[in-house]
N, C-alpha and C positions, 0 to 999 in steps of 0.2 A: 354048590347051590342046592342040591337036593337035600342036604342036611338041614338047610334053613327051612325048607317047607316041611320037613319031617317033624320038626320040633314045634310046629305051629299049634297054638292052643287057642281056640276061639274065645274062651272065657277070659283068658289073660288079655287077649286083644281088645275085647270090649271093656275090660277094666282099665286098661291103659288109655284107651280112647276117652273113656269117661273122666279119668283123672286129668287128661290133657285138656278136655273141654272145661273142666272146673278151673284148672289153672289159667286157661285163657279168659274165662269169665272173671276170675278174681283179678287178673292183670288188667282187664278192661275196666272193671269196676273201681279198683283202688289205685293202680299204678299208672294206667294209661294217661289220665289227665295230668298228674304231677309230672310225668316224664315229658309230655307234650308241652306243658307250661314251661318246664325248665328248658326244653329245646327252643321254644318260642322266645323265652327271656334271653337265652344265649344268642339266638339269631338277632334279636333286636339290639342286644349289647354289642355284638360284632358290627352290626350295621351302624350303630351310634358311634362306635370307635372309628369305623371307616369314614363316616361323615365328619367326625371331629378331625381325623387325619387330613381329609380333603380341605376342610376349613383352615386347618393349620397350614397346609401347603399354600392355599390362596393367600392367607395372611402373611406367610413368609415371603411370597412373591411380592405382595404389596409393600411389606417392610423393606424388601431388597430394592424395589423401585424407589421407595422413599429414601432409603439410604443412598442410592445412586444420585438421586436428585439433590439431597443434602450435601453429598460429596461434591457434586458439580457446583452448587452454590458456594460451598466453602472454598473451592478452588478459585472460583470467580472473585470471591471476596478477598482471598489471599493475593490474587493477581492485582486487584484494585489497590490493596494496601501497599503492595510492593511498588506499584506505579506511583502512588501518592508519596511513598517514602523516597523514591528516586527523584521525583519532582521537587520535593522538599530539600533533598540533599543538593540538587543542582541549584536551587534558589539560594540556599545558604552559602554555597560556594561562590555564586555570582555576587551575592551581597558582600561576602567577605572580600572578594577581589575588588569590588567597587569601593568598599570602605578602605582597603589597603591603598588603592590608587588615590583616593581622596587624602588619606593621611600622608602619602608620599608627596603629593602635590603641595599639601599644606607645609610639610617639612621643607620642601625645596623652596617654596615661597618665603618661608621664615629664614632659611639659610641665605637666600639672595638678599633679603631685606637686611639681615645682619651684616652680610658682606658689604652692601651699599653703605650702611651706616658706619661701619668700621672704616671703609674707604674715605667717606666724608670726614670722619674724625681724624684719620691719618693725614688727609689733605689739609685740614684746618690746622693741625698741629705743625705740619710741615711749613705752611704759610706763616704761622706764628714764629717758628724758629728762623725762617728766612727773614721775616720782618725784624726780629730781634738782632739777627746777625747783620742785617743791612743797617739798622740803626747804630749798632756798635761800630761798623765799618765807617758809616758816615760820621759818627762822633769822632773817630780816630782821624779821619781825613780832615774834618773841620778843625780839630785841635791843631793838626799839623799846619793847616792853612792859616789859622788865627795866631799862631806863635810869632809870626813875622808881621810888623806894623804895615809894611808896604802891601803885603798880601791881603791884609784886612781891608785896607782902603780899596784895593782893586775889586775885592769881592763885594763890598757894599756898592760900589759903582755899577758893577755888573747886575746886581739885584735890582738896583734902582732903574737900570735900563730895561730890564725884563718887565718890571711893573708898568712902566710907561708904554711899553709896546703892546701890552695886552689890552 
């Protein structure tokens, strides 16, 4: 420590102080304002960035809430569409069943009508055949009866007796 004070030179000290004051003056005169302006600009830029980040954060929250609301609406709409589709499917199935039932009833009615008409046709044909056979039998019986003269006379008498009785 003593060597520091032993080397002390008052002229050098004054000269260094003078140079230091000139440097400080020059710094204040020419560099202080630009440095302060640049610091102020940087501070305002940082503040603007922070404000923009805060605004972006708020906007993101708003967008997120809007997205959630849209998602809920989309889910509700999807549920509505699914419900409507289920109702439409059930209605189509019910209509198809009803139509099938109507078709089945119509086909059964047509089959019954066809059976009835076939039955009537068969009965009519059977009656015609019975009538034809009866006529043929009667013809054969009458021929057998009319071959003999005595039988012819008794048949005529019998017929005349039936006519008078009525």
